[in-house]
Every structure is written in structure tokens, then in C-alpha cells.
All heavy atoms as TSV, in Angstrom:
chain	resi	resn	atom	element	x	y	z
A	1	MET	N	N	12.408	11.124	-11.851
A	1	MET	CA	C	10.956	11.160	-11.671
A	1	MET	C	C	10.632	10.609	-10.357
A	1	MET	O	O	11.066	9.581	-9.910
A	1	MET	CB	C	10.247	10.355	-12.777
A	1	MET	CG	C	8.854	10.157	-12.536
A	1	MET	SD	S	7.836	9.052	-13.692
A	1	MET	CE	C	8.876	8.301	-14.703
A	2	VAL	N	N	9.736	11.346	-9.619
A	2	VAL	CA	C	9.323	10.871	-8.301
A	2	VAL	C	C	7.762	10.686	-8.370
A	2	VAL	O	O	7.095	11.346	-8.975
A	2	VAL	CB	C	9.561	11.965	-7.231
A	2	VAL	CG1	C	8.917	11.500	-5.910
A	2	VAL	CG2	C	10.978	12.301	-7.110
A	3	ARG	N	N	7.328	9.435	-7.907
A	3	ARG	CA	C	6.002	8.974	-7.928
A	3	ARG	C	C	5.559	8.423	-6.582
A	3	ARG	O	O	6.394	8.074	-5.761
A	3	ARG	CB	C	5.768	7.885	-8.930
A	3	ARG	CG	C	5.659	8.346	-10.360
A	3	ARG	CD	C	5.170	7.372	-11.270
A	3	ARG	NE	N	3.805	6.860	-10.818
A	3	ARG	CZ	C	3.262	5.720	-11.276
A	3	ARG	NH1	N	3.877	4.991	-12.085
A	3	ARG	NH2	N	2.072	5.324	-10.813
A	4	SER	N	N	4.271	8.329	-6.351
A	4	SER	CA	C	3.798	7.759	-5.146
A	4	SER	C	C	2.996	6.479	-5.658
A	4	SER	O	O	2.408	6.504	-6.712
A	4	SER	CB	C	2.859	8.744	-4.354
A	4	SER	OG	O	1.725	9.018	-5.100
A	5	PHE	N	N	3.014	5.513	-4.777
A	5	PHE	CA	C	2.242	4.282	-5.032
A	5	PHE	C	C	1.529	3.947	-3.796
A	5	PHE	O	O	1.897	4.315	-2.683
A	5	PHE	CB	C	3.425	3.095	-5.298
A	5	PHE	CG	C	4.210	3.384	-6.582
A	5	PHE	CD1	C	5.430	4.031	-6.345
A	5	PHE	CD2	C	3.805	2.919	-7.766
A	5	PHE	CE1	C	6.265	4.334	-7.373
A	5	PHE	CE2	C	4.688	3.212	-8.816
A	5	PHE	CZ	C	5.859	3.879	-8.661
A	6	GLU	N	N	0.335	3.158	-3.886
A	6	GLU	CA	C	-0.452	2.823	-2.794
A	6	GLU	C	C	-0.515	1.350	-2.579
A	6	GLU	O	O	-0.410	0.626	-3.612
A	6	GLU	CB	C	-1.897	3.345	-3.002
A	6	GLU	CG	C	-2.109	4.723	-2.955
A	6	GLU	CD	C	-3.616	5.094	-3.164
A	6	GLU	OE1	O	-4.411	4.248	-3.373
A	6	GLU	OE2	O	-3.866	6.312	-3.002
A	7	VAL	N	N	-0.595	0.966	-1.352
A	7	VAL	CA	C	-0.966	-0.435	-1.019
A	7	VAL	C	C	-2.035	-0.265	0.011
A	7	VAL	O	O	-2.031	0.336	0.966
A	7	VAL	CB	C	0.227	-1.169	-0.313
A	7	VAL	CG1	C	-0.170	-2.511	0.184
A	7	VAL	CG2	C	1.429	-1.259	-1.252
A	8	ARG	N	N	-3.237	-0.919	-0.469
A	8	ARG	CA	C	-4.452	-0.927	0.348
A	8	ARG	C	C	-5.261	-2.089	0.016
A	8	ARG	O	O	-4.934	-2.848	-0.911
A	8	ARG	CB	C	-5.247	0.361	0.162
A	8	ARG	CG	C	-5.679	0.535	-1.225
A	8	ARG	CD	C	-6.338	1.936	-1.593
A	8	ARG	NE	N	-7.057	2.530	-0.526
A	8	ARG	CZ	C	-7.223	3.849	-0.451
A	8	ARG	NH1	N	-6.745	4.625	-1.301
A	8	ARG	NH2	N	-7.877	4.318	0.539
A	9	THR	N	N	-6.382	-2.305	0.775
A	9	THR	CA	C	-7.197	-3.480	0.432
A	9	THR	C	C	-8.728	-3.002	0.330
A	9	THR	O	O	-9.033	-1.897	0.822
A	9	THR	CB	C	-7.108	-4.485	1.619
A	9	THR	OG1	O	-7.872	-5.650	1.213
A	9	THR	CG2	C	-7.635	-3.958	2.889
A	10	ASP	N	N	-9.457	-3.834	-0.363
A	10	ASP	CA	C	-10.846	-3.427	-0.431
A	10	ASP	C	C	-11.718	-4.487	0.146
A	10	ASP	O	O	-12.957	-4.422	0.037
A	10	ASP	CB	C	-11.235	-3.217	-1.974
A	10	ASP	CG	C	-11.026	-4.403	-2.869
A	10	ASP	OD1	O	-10.541	-5.480	-2.261
A	10	ASP	OD2	O	-11.205	-4.290	-4.077
A	11	LYS	N	N	-11.168	-5.411	0.838
A	11	LYS	CA	C	-11.903	-6.492	1.562
A	11	LYS	C	C	-11.405	-6.541	3.019
A	11	LYS	O	O	-10.230	-6.610	3.231
A	11	LYS	CB	C	-11.753	-7.874	0.853
A	11	LYS	CG	C	-12.339	-7.873	-0.576
A	11	LYS	CD	C	-12.406	-9.242	-1.070
A	11	LYS	CE	C	-12.841	-9.289	-2.465
A	11	LYS	NZ	N	-14.043	-8.556	-2.811
A	12	GLN	N	N	-12.380	-6.558	3.963
A	12	GLN	CA	C	-12.011	-6.656	5.369
A	12	GLN	C	C	-11.171	-7.884	5.690
A	12	GLN	O	O	-10.242	-7.778	6.478
A	12	GLN	CB	C	-13.339	-6.743	6.161
A	12	GLN	CG	C	-13.150	-6.634	7.612
A	12	GLN	CD	C	-14.454	-6.579	8.374
A	12	GLN	OE1	O	-15.543	-6.702	7.790
A	12	GLN	NE2	N	-14.375	-6.276	9.684
A	13	GLY	N	N	-11.413	-9.037	5.099
A	13	GLY	CA	C	-10.649	-10.243	5.427
A	13	GLY	C	C	-9.231	-10.144	4.851
A	13	GLY	O	O	-8.443	-11.035	5.291
A	14	LEU	N	N	-8.885	-9.164	4.096
A	14	LEU	CA	C	-7.413	-9.076	3.627
A	14	LEU	C	C	-6.593	-8.066	4.393
A	14	LEU	O	O	-5.440	-7.870	3.919
A	14	LEU	CB	C	-7.498	-8.745	2.120
A	14	LEU	CG	C	-8.236	-9.700	1.197
A	14	LEU	CD1	C	-8.192	-9.194	-0.249
A	14	LEU	CD2	C	-7.554	-11.070	1.323
A	15	VAL	N	N	-7.129	-7.422	5.401
A	15	VAL	CA	C	-6.421	-6.448	6.113
A	15	VAL	C	C	-5.095	-7.088	6.751
A	15	VAL	O	O	-4.075	-6.407	6.727
A	15	VAL	CB	C	-7.337	-5.751	7.216
A	15	VAL	CG1	C	-6.545	-4.876	8.172
A	15	VAL	CG2	C	-8.359	-4.893	6.632
A	16	CYS	N	N	-5.208	-8.249	7.244
A	16	CYS	CA	C	-4.057	-8.888	7.811
A	16	CYS	C	C	-2.959	-9.197	6.826
A	16	CYS	O	O	-1.826	-9.476	7.182
A	16	CYS	CB	C	-4.482	-10.219	8.528
A	16	CYS	SG	S	-5.202	-11.383	7.503
A	17	ASP	N	N	-3.347	-9.079	5.468
A	17	ASP	CA	C	-2.309	-9.388	4.457
A	17	ASP	C	C	-1.590	-8.174	3.991
A	17	ASP	O	O	-0.696	-8.177	3.103
A	17	ASP	CB	C	-2.955	-10.020	3.264
A	17	ASP	CG	C	-3.546	-11.372	3.551
A	17	ASP	OD1	O	-3.032	-12.069	4.495
A	17	ASP	OD2	O	-4.463	-11.856	2.898
A	18	LEU	N	N	-1.894	-6.966	4.614
A	18	LEU	CA	C	-1.283	-5.757	4.144
A	18	LEU	C	C	0.189	-5.709	4.246
A	18	LEU	O	O	0.909	-5.163	3.407
A	18	LEU	CB	C	-1.947	-4.541	4.829
A	18	LEU	CG	C	-3.285	-4.105	4.309
A	18	LEU	CD1	C	-3.983	-3.106	5.222
A	18	LEU	CD2	C	-3.225	-3.626	2.953
A	19	ALA	N	N	0.732	-6.174	5.264
A	19	ALA	CA	C	2.142	-6.207	5.559
A	19	ALA	C	C	2.874	-7.073	4.465
A	19	ALA	O	O	3.920	-6.610	3.859
A	19	ALA	CB	C	2.624	-6.721	6.930
A	20	ARG	N	N	2.358	-8.148	4.132
A	20	ARG	CA	C	2.858	-9.001	3.026
A	20	ARG	C	C	2.792	-8.286	1.667
A	20	ARG	O	O	3.690	-8.289	0.896
A	20	ARG	CB	C	2.108	-10.347	2.992
A	20	ARG	CG	C	2.734	-11.287	1.946
A	20	ARG	CD	C	1.722	-12.397	1.591
A	20	ARG	NE	N	0.601	-11.691	0.867
A	20	ARG	CZ	C	-0.623	-12.188	0.860
A	20	ARG	NH1	N	-0.947	-13.311	1.454
A	20	ARG	NH2	N	-1.634	-11.579	0.197
A	21	ASP	N	N	1.527	-7.675	1.443
A	21	ASP	CA	C	1.403	-6.881	0.231
A	21	ASP	C	C	2.405	-5.772	0.076
A	21	ASP	O	O	2.893	-5.404	-1.035
A	21	ASP	CB	C	-0.008	-6.367	0.129
A	21	ASP	CG	C	-1.028	-7.568	0.019
A	21	ASP	OD1	O	-0.719	-8.741	-0.342
A	21	ASP	OD2	O	-2.250	-7.278	0.220
A	22	LEU	N	N	2.621	-5.071	1.213
A	22	LEU	CA	C	3.634	-3.968	1.197
A	22	LEU	C	C	4.998	-4.491	0.888
A	22	LEU	O	O	5.662	-3.880	-0.002
A	22	LEU	CB	C	3.575	-3.202	2.562
A	22	LEU	CG	C	4.660	-2.168	2.704
A	22	LEU	CD1	C	4.421	-0.948	1.723
A	22	LEU	CD2	C	4.598	-1.611	4.179
A	23	ASP	N	N	5.428	-5.538	1.451
A	23	ASP	CA	C	6.692	-6.205	1.189
A	23	ASP	C	C	6.830	-6.496	-0.314
A	23	ASP	O	O	7.800	-6.239	-0.964
A	23	ASP	CB	C	6.931	-7.400	2.022
A	23	ASP	CG	C	7.282	-7.228	3.421
A	23	ASP	OD1	O	7.502	-6.010	3.789
A	23	ASP	OD2	O	7.149	-8.089	4.300
A	24	LYS	N	N	5.811	-7.119	-0.938
A	24	LYS	CA	C	5.872	-7.493	-2.316
A	24	LYS	C	C	5.930	-6.236	-3.167
A	24	LYS	O	O	6.623	-6.236	-4.209
A	24	LYS	CB	C	4.559	-8.229	-2.684
A	24	LYS	CG	C	4.505	-9.666	-2.272
A	24	LYS	CD	C	3.162	-10.267	-2.692
A	24	LYS	CE	C	3.047	-11.692	-2.294
A	24	LYS	NZ	N	1.862	-12.277	-2.752
A	25	LYS	N	N	5.181	-5.153	-2.867
A	25	LYS	CA	C	5.233	-3.947	-3.660
A	25	LYS	C	C	6.613	-3.367	-3.550
A	25	LYS	O	O	7.080	-2.824	-4.647
A	25	LYS	CB	C	4.170	-2.945	-3.177
A	25	LYS	CG	C	4.030	-1.731	-4.036
A	25	LYS	CD	C	3.570	-2.164	-5.437
A	25	LYS	CE	C	3.262	-0.861	-6.280
A	25	LYS	NZ	N	2.889	-1.212	-7.632
A	26	LEU	N	N	7.164	-3.286	-2.376
A	26	LEU	CA	C	8.522	-2.697	-2.261
A	26	LEU	C	C	9.603	-3.439	-3.072
A	26	LEU	O	O	10.454	-2.859	-3.781
A	26	LEU	CB	C	8.958	-2.660	-0.759
A	26	LEU	CG	C	8.176	-1.627	0.144
A	26	LEU	CD1	C	8.435	-1.821	1.568
A	26	LEU	CD2	C	8.340	-0.280	-0.366
A	27	VAL	N	N	9.458	-4.755	-2.988
A	27	VAL	CA	C	10.424	-5.611	-3.763
A	27	VAL	C	C	10.281	-5.372	-5.240
A	27	VAL	O	O	11.175	-5.199	-5.998
A	27	VAL	CB	C	10.353	-7.115	-3.375
A	27	VAL	CG1	C	11.045	-7.930	-4.420
A	27	VAL	CG2	C	10.815	-7.357	-2.019
A	28	GLU	N	N	8.988	-5.356	-5.732
A	28	GLU	CA	C	8.665	-5.177	-7.107
A	28	GLU	C	C	9.258	-3.799	-7.600
A	28	GLU	O	O	9.772	-3.664	-8.701
A	28	GLU	CB	C	7.157	-5.136	-7.339
A	28	GLU	CG	C	6.711	-4.755	-8.669
A	28	GLU	CD	C	5.174	-4.603	-8.722
A	28	GLU	OE1	O	4.457	-5.227	-7.964
A	28	GLU	OE2	O	4.740	-3.684	-9.504
A	29	LEU	N	N	8.983	-2.641	-6.787
A	29	LEU	CA	C	9.526	-1.414	-7.221
A	29	LEU	C	C	11.005	-1.382	-7.269
A	29	LEU	O	O	11.582	-0.801	-8.270
A	29	LEU	CB	C	9.005	-0.308	-6.178
A	29	LEU	CG	C	7.502	-0.041	-6.240
A	29	LEU	CD1	C	7.095	0.860	-5.115
A	29	LEU	CD2	C	7.105	0.643	-7.593
A	30	GLN	N	N	11.690	-1.906	-6.277
A	30	GLN	CA	C	13.151	-1.911	-6.307
A	30	GLN	C	C	13.722	-2.772	-7.506
A	30	GLN	O	O	14.666	-2.320	-8.166
A	30	GLN	CB	C	13.681	-2.410	-5.029
A	30	GLN	CG	C	13.432	-1.492	-3.870
A	30	GLN	CD	C	13.841	-2.073	-2.502
A	30	GLN	OE1	O	14.041	-3.225	-2.376
A	30	GLN	NE2	N	13.970	-1.156	-1.581
A	31	ARG	N	N	12.965	-3.862	-7.795
A	31	ARG	CA	C	13.456	-4.699	-8.968
A	31	ARG	C	C	13.264	-3.873	-10.273
A	31	ARG	O	O	14.083	-4.110	-11.193
A	31	ARG	CB	C	12.608	-5.930	-8.968
A	31	ARG	CG	C	13.043	-6.984	-9.942
A	31	ARG	CD	C	12.249	-8.248	-9.906
A	31	ARG	NE	N	12.324	-8.794	-8.553
A	31	ARG	CZ	C	11.209	-9.402	-7.938
A	31	ARG	NH1	N	10.124	-9.393	-8.504
A	31	ARG	NH2	N	11.383	-9.953	-6.755
A	32	ASN	N	N	12.286	-3.022	-10.295
A	32	ASN	CA	C	12.041	-2.330	-11.515
A	32	ASN	C	C	12.874	-0.999	-11.551
A	32	ASN	O	O	12.517	-0.020	-12.384
A	32	ASN	CB	C	10.518	-1.922	-11.683
A	32	ASN	CG	C	9.709	-3.233	-12.000
A	32	ASN	OD1	O	10.261	-4.130	-12.614
A	32	ASN	ND2	N	8.507	-3.301	-11.522
A	33	GLY	N	N	13.772	-0.768	-10.644
A	33	GLY	CA	C	14.672	0.348	-10.698
A	33	GLY	C	C	14.209	1.582	-9.886
A	33	GLY	O	O	14.798	2.647	-10.027
A	34	TRP	N	N	13.251	1.495	-9.039
A	34	TRP	CA	C	12.820	2.489	-8.145
A	34	TRP	C	C	13.583	2.580	-6.882
A	34	TRP	O	O	13.791	1.483	-6.224
A	34	TRP	CB	C	11.312	2.417	-7.909
A	34	TRP	CG	C	10.378	2.662	-8.986
A	34	TRP	CD1	C	10.004	1.753	-9.953
A	34	TRP	CD2	C	9.956	3.910	-9.495
A	34	TRP	NE1	N	9.230	2.261	-10.903
A	34	TRP	CE2	C	9.199	3.728	-10.681
A	34	TRP	CE3	C	10.086	5.204	-9.083
A	34	TRP	CZ2	C	8.510	4.659	-11.405
A	34	TRP	CZ3	C	9.383	6.236	-9.830
A	34	TRP	CH2	C	8.707	5.919	-10.909
A	35	ASN	N	N	14.024	3.730	-6.421
A	35	ASN	CA	C	14.667	3.944	-5.197
A	35	ASN	C	C	13.545	4.399	-4.195
A	35	ASN	O	O	12.941	5.487	-4.415
A	35	ASN	CB	C	15.711	4.965	-5.235
A	35	ASN	CG	C	16.930	4.498	-6.092
A	35	ASN	OD1	O	17.293	3.350	-6.027
A	35	ASN	ND2	N	17.426	5.296	-6.865
A	36	ILE	N	N	13.313	3.734	-3.088
A	36	ILE	CA	C	12.253	4.049	-2.182
A	36	ILE	C	C	12.764	5.194	-1.309
A	36	ILE	O	O	13.840	5.181	-0.679
A	36	ILE	CB	C	11.938	2.783	-1.267
A	36	ILE	CG1	C	11.683	1.557	-2.043
A	36	ILE	CG2	C	10.865	3.134	-0.207
A	36	ILE	CD1	C	10.529	1.701	-2.978
A	37	ILE	N	N	12.007	6.254	-1.313
A	37	ILE	CA	C	12.293	7.484	-0.484
A	37	ILE	C	C	11.612	7.347	0.867
A	37	ILE	O	O	12.288	7.587	1.921
A	37	ILE	CB	C	11.840	8.706	-1.210
A	37	ILE	CG1	C	12.670	8.856	-2.535
A	37	ILE	CG2	C	12.091	9.981	-0.332
A	37	ILE	CD1	C	12.184	9.969	-3.406
A	38	SER	N	N	10.383	7.061	0.893
A	38	SER	CA	C	9.707	6.848	2.236
A	38	SER	C	C	8.462	6.000	2.043
A	38	SER	O	O	7.971	5.816	0.952
A	38	SER	CB	C	9.265	8.234	2.740
A	38	SER	OG	O	8.246	8.846	1.946
A	39	VAL	N	N	7.986	5.536	3.223
A	39	VAL	CA	C	6.771	4.717	3.274
A	39	VAL	C	C	5.945	5.304	4.472
A	39	VAL	O	O	6.487	5.341	5.569
A	39	VAL	CB	C	7.016	3.201	3.445
A	39	VAL	CG1	C	5.662	2.493	3.664
A	39	VAL	CG2	C	7.873	2.637	2.363
A	40	ALA	N	N	4.747	5.736	4.252
A	40	ALA	CA	C	3.932	6.348	5.272
A	40	ALA	C	C	2.694	5.539	5.410
A	40	ALA	O	O	2.076	5.057	4.438
A	40	ALA	CB	C	3.554	7.752	4.979
A	41	ASN	N	N	2.308	5.275	6.632
A	41	ASN	CA	C	1.034	4.557	6.882
A	41	ASN	C	C	0.066	5.381	7.465
A	41	ASN	O	O	0.309	6.319	8.256
A	41	ASN	CB	C	1.228	3.276	7.831
A	41	ASN	CG	C	1.705	3.695	9.228
A	41	ASN	OD1	O	2.439	4.651	9.353
A	41	ASN	ND2	N	1.246	3.009	10.195
A	42	THR	N	N	-1.266	5.280	7.024
A	42	THR	CA	C	-2.323	6.196	7.445
A	42	THR	C	C	-3.509	5.298	7.729
A	42	THR	O	O	-4.030	4.617	6.888
A	42	THR	CB	C	-2.733	7.116	6.300
A	42	THR	OG1	O	-1.557	7.816	5.869
A	42	THR	CG2	C	-3.800	8.098	6.712
A	43	PRO	N	N	-4.010	5.400	9.033
A	43	PRO	CA	C	-5.251	4.620	9.310
A	43	PRO	C	C	-6.372	5.198	8.492
A	43	PRO	O	O	-6.472	6.456	8.288
A	43	PRO	CB	C	-5.419	4.982	10.876
A	43	PRO	CG	C	-4.080	5.461	11.275
A	43	PRO	CD	C	-3.464	6.117	10.155
A	44	CYS	N	N	-7.258	4.363	8.039
A	44	CYS	CA	C	-8.347	4.807	7.176
A	44	CYS	C	C	-9.510	3.854	7.325
A	44	CYS	O	O	-9.395	2.785	7.808
A	44	CYS	CB	C	-7.923	5.022	5.731
A	44	CYS	SG	S	-7.429	3.584	4.938
A	45	LYS	N	N	-10.616	4.316	6.736
A	45	LYS	CA	C	-11.869	3.482	6.603
A	45	LYS	C	C	-11.895	3.040	5.151
A	45	LYS	O	O	-11.804	3.883	4.256
A	45	LYS	CB	C	-13.086	4.328	7.020
A	45	LYS	CG	C	-13.170	4.580	8.469
A	45	LYS	CD	C	-13.870	3.522	9.273
A	45	LYS	CE	C	-14.051	4.036	10.670
A	45	LYS	NZ	N	-14.299	2.888	11.520
A	46	GLU	N	N	-12.197	1.839	4.922
A	46	GLU	CA	C	-12.390	1.331	3.568
A	46	GLU	C	C	-13.816	0.852	3.461
A	46	GLU	O	O	-14.540	0.696	4.423
A	46	GLU	CB	C	-11.403	0.215	3.238
A	46	GLU	CG	C	-9.915	0.564	3.275
A	46	GLU	CD	C	-9.479	1.401	2.053
A	46	GLU	OE1	O	-10.350	1.822	1.244
A	46	GLU	OE2	O	-8.308	1.831	2.080
A	47	TRP	N	N	-14.207	0.567	2.260
A	47	TRP	CA	C	-15.590	0.158	1.963
A	47	TRP	C	C	-15.605	-1.141	1.285
A	47	TRP	O	O	-14.998	-1.424	0.307
A	47	TRP	CB	C	-16.373	1.251	1.120
A	47	TRP	CG	C	-17.728	0.775	0.713
A	47	TRP	CD1	C	-18.077	0.272	-0.595
A	47	TRP	CD2	C	-18.915	0.850	1.413
A	47	TRP	NE1	N	-19.404	-0.008	-0.572
A	47	TRP	CE2	C	-19.915	0.356	0.628
A	47	TRP	CE3	C	-19.229	1.247	2.722
A	47	TRP	CZ2	C	-21.279	0.255	1.032
A	47	TRP	CZ3	C	-20.496	1.123	3.172
A	47	TRP	CH2	C	-21.512	0.669	2.381
A	48	GLU	N	N	-16.440	-2.094	1.794
A	48	GLU	CA	C	-16.575	-3.392	1.118
A	48	GLU	C	C	-18.094	-3.434	0.900
A	48	GLU	O	O	-18.963	-3.253	1.776
A	48	GLU	CB	C	-16.185	-4.505	2.038
A	48	GLU	CG	C	-16.270	-5.785	1.330
A	48	GLU	CD	C	-15.779	-6.964	2.142
A	48	GLU	OE1	O	-15.089	-6.713	3.274
A	48	GLU	OE2	O	-15.784	-8.161	1.716
A	49	ALA	N	N	-18.538	-3.735	-0.326
A	49	ALA	CA	C	-19.944	-3.593	-0.707
A	49	ALA	C	C	-20.879	-4.332	0.137
A	49	ALA	O	O	-21.939	-3.771	0.499
A	49	ALA	CB	C	-20.078	-4.084	-2.222
A	50	CYS	N	N	-20.583	-5.537	0.481
A	50	CYS	CA	C	-21.554	-6.374	1.296
A	50	CYS	C	C	-21.447	-6.177	2.769
A	50	CYS	O	O	-22.292	-6.632	3.567
A	50	CYS	CB	C	-21.391	-7.845	0.857
A	50	CYS	SG	S	-19.852	-8.560	1.242
A	51	LYS	N	N	-20.376	-5.606	3.254
A	51	LYS	CA	C	-20.070	-5.492	4.735
A	51	LYS	C	C	-20.104	-4.065	5.225
A	51	LYS	O	O	-20.022	-3.887	6.424
A	51	LYS	CB	C	-18.821	-6.218	5.083
A	51	LYS	CG	C	-18.925	-7.705	4.894
A	51	LYS	CD	C	-17.641	-8.372	5.382
A	51	LYS	CE	C	-17.742	-9.950	5.247
A	51	LYS	NZ	N	-16.624	-10.600	5.698
A	52	GLY	N	N	-19.984	-3.067	4.404
A	52	GLY	CA	C	-19.863	-1.674	4.828
A	52	GLY	C	C	-18.492	-1.286	5.089
A	52	GLY	O	O	-17.494	-1.833	4.487
A	53	TYR	N	N	-18.341	-0.264	5.935
A	53	TYR	CA	C	-16.993	0.302	6.263
A	53	TYR	C	C	-16.218	-0.562	7.257
A	53	TYR	O	O	-16.892	-1.215	8.117
A	53	TYR	CB	C	-17.143	1.670	6.869
A	53	TYR	CG	C	-17.557	2.717	5.844
A	53	TYR	CD1	C	-18.945	3.153	5.723
A	53	TYR	CD2	C	-16.671	3.297	4.978
A	53	TYR	CE1	C	-19.337	4.062	4.792
A	53	TYR	CE2	C	-16.976	4.247	3.992
A	53	TYR	CZ	C	-18.357	4.584	3.847
A	53	TYR	OH	O	-18.695	5.568	3.032
A	54	PHE	N	N	-14.916	-0.601	7.129
A	54	PHE	CA	C	-14.089	-1.305	8.044
A	54	PHE	C	C	-12.746	-0.507	8.188
A	54	PHE	O	O	-12.370	0.172	7.345
A	54	PHE	CB	C	-13.856	-2.714	7.612
A	54	PHE	CG	C	-13.081	-2.891	6.255
A	54	PHE	CD1	C	-11.745	-2.990	6.195
A	54	PHE	CD2	C	-13.879	-2.902	5.101
A	54	PHE	CE1	C	-11.098	-3.120	4.934
A	54	PHE	CE2	C	-13.275	-3.042	3.804
A	54	PHE	CZ	C	-11.882	-3.141	3.819
A	55	ASP	N	N	-12.128	-0.749	9.354
A	55	ASP	CA	C	-10.799	-0.096	9.626
A	55	ASP	C	C	-9.683	-0.786	8.836
A	55	ASP	O	O	-9.642	-2.020	8.773
A	55	ASP	CB	C	-10.440	-0.171	11.140
A	55	ASP	CG	C	-11.363	0.714	11.994
A	55	ASP	OD1	O	-11.871	1.762	11.526
A	55	ASP	OD2	O	-11.603	0.377	13.135
A	56	SER	N	N	-8.827	0.016	8.260
A	56	SER	CA	C	-7.783	-0.470	7.492
A	56	SER	C	C	-6.587	0.436	7.572
A	56	SER	O	O	-6.537	1.326	8.402
A	56	SER	CB	C	-8.244	-0.630	6.046
A	56	SER	OG	O	-7.192	-1.277	5.323
A	57	VAL	N	N	-5.547	0.188	6.730
A	57	VAL	CA	C	-4.378	1.079	6.677
A	57	VAL	C	C	-4.102	1.229	5.178
A	57	VAL	O	O	-4.097	0.360	4.449
A	57	VAL	CB	C	-3.190	0.415	7.404
A	57	VAL	CG1	C	-1.901	1.269	7.229
A	57	VAL	CG2	C	-3.459	0.148	8.840
A	58	LEU	N	N	-3.744	2.531	4.862
A	58	LEU	CA	C	-3.227	2.818	3.601
A	58	LEU	C	C	-1.753	3.132	3.651
A	58	LEU	O	O	-1.302	3.955	4.484
A	58	LEU	CB	C	-3.947	4.106	3.137
A	58	LEU	CG	C	-3.278	4.919	1.914
A	58	LEU	CD1	C	-3.345	4.030	0.689
A	58	LEU	CD2	C	-3.955	6.241	1.694
A	59	PHE	N	N	-0.977	2.375	2.807
A	59	PHE	CA	C	0.475	2.613	2.839
A	59	PHE	C	C	0.754	3.433	1.588
A	59	PHE	O	O	0.282	3.029	0.480
A	59	PHE	CB	C	1.210	1.343	2.779
A	59	PHE	CG	C	1.257	0.560	4.043
A	59	PHE	CD1	C	0.355	-0.518	4.205
A	59	PHE	CD2	C	1.945	0.902	5.140
A	59	PHE	CE1	C	0.303	-1.255	5.337
A	59	PHE	CE2	C	2.001	0.193	6.314
A	59	PHE	CZ	C	1.091	-0.945	6.384
A	60	THR	N	N	1.413	4.552	1.707
A	60	THR	CA	C	1.853	5.397	0.606
A	60	THR	C	C	3.296	5.284	0.467
A	60	THR	O	O	4.046	5.634	1.436
A	60	THR	CB	C	1.390	6.864	0.759
A	60	THR	OG1	O	-0.024	6.898	1.015
A	60	THR	CG2	C	1.768	7.747	-0.353
A	61	ILE	N	N	3.755	4.839	-0.656
A	61	ILE	CA	C	5.246	4.740	-0.971
A	61	ILE	C	C	5.648	5.835	-1.912
A	61	ILE	O	O	5.041	5.993	-2.913
A	61	ILE	CB	C	5.487	3.367	-1.651
A	61	ILE	CG1	C	5.009	2.203	-0.850
A	61	ILE	CG2	C	6.973	3.137	-1.980
A	61	ILE	CD1	C	4.851	0.921	-1.590
A	62	ILE	N	N	6.619	6.508	-1.492
A	62	ILE	CA	C	7.244	7.575	-2.345
A	62	ILE	C	C	8.564	7.020	-2.900
A	62	ILE	O	O	9.414	6.571	-2.106
A	62	ILE	CB	C	7.551	8.916	-1.566
A	62	ILE	CG1	C	6.262	9.441	-0.933
A	62	ILE	CG2	C	8.078	9.948	-2.589
A	62	ILE	CD1	C	5.059	9.810	-1.816
A	63	ALA	N	N	8.682	6.948	-4.256
A	63	ALA	CA	C	9.899	6.452	-4.841
A	63	ALA	C	C	10.368	7.282	-5.957
A	63	ALA	O	O	9.565	8.039	-6.601
A	63	ALA	CB	C	9.566	5.006	-5.332
A	64	GLU	N	N	11.662	7.076	-6.272
A	64	GLU	CA	C	12.284	7.964	-7.294
A	64	GLU	C	C	12.942	6.960	-8.268
A	64	GLU	O	O	13.578	6.005	-7.951
A	64	GLU	CB	C	13.327	8.912	-6.720
A	64	GLU	CG	C	14.086	9.760	-7.655
A	64	GLU	CD	C	15.170	10.531	-6.996
A	64	GLU	OE1	O	15.783	10.033	-5.988
A	64	GLU	OE2	O	15.303	11.669	-7.465
A	65	ARG	N	N	12.934	7.303	-9.621
A	65	ARG	CA	C	13.581	6.598	-10.538
A	65	ARG	C	C	14.225	7.610	-11.499
A	65	ARG	O	O	13.654	8.574	-12.007
A	65	ARG	CB	C	12.763	5.743	-11.362
A	65	ARG	CG	C	13.473	4.809	-12.341
A	65	ARG	CD	C	12.777	3.668	-12.789
A	65	ARG	NE	N	11.669	3.971	-13.654
A	65	ARG	CZ	C	10.902	3.120	-14.210
A	65	ARG	NH1	N	11.067	1.859	-13.912
A	65	ARG	NH2	N	9.839	3.484	-15.031
A	66	LYS	N	N	15.577	7.462	-11.719
A	66	LYS	CA	C	16.336	8.369	-12.503
A	66	LYS	C	C	16.352	7.925	-13.964
A	66	LYS	O	O	16.235	6.788	-14.327
A	66	LYS	CB	C	17.738	8.537	-11.978
A	66	LYS	CG	C	17.748	9.247	-10.697
A	66	LYS	CD	C	19.133	9.422	-10.139
A	66	LYS	CE	C	19.055	10.009	-8.765
A	66	LYS	NZ	N	20.360	10.414	-8.208
């Protein structure tokens, strides 16, 4: 089975934590038996209710588990 997983933020103040969140997600997936196929980063705009749109990054993880 091949699946995709996302790492993103919904708060502007948490954009700097994305690398740490990506590391945690990769470790979690590998611990749960997923083999990471690829990780792609995509610049995007996110929305925070009280502050409006802000620049962020969406990480898409493609992983396979047999």
C-alpha cells in the first residue's frame, strides 16, 4: 500500500517548527513500518483566522507499507 502524508501548519508562528515536525513525522512513519519513498516541499499560502494569509511550506511524504 502506498499513501501520502502531509506536514503543514495553520499558524504563522509555527512555520519555523516545520523542519522539526517533518523529522517527527518521518520517524513516526518509519517506526510504524512505513518505507519513505519521497518527500516533496511545496511553497504555499496558509490561512490563520485572526491574521489572514501567510507564506508557508507544505511537505508531502510518499510512503509504502507492505
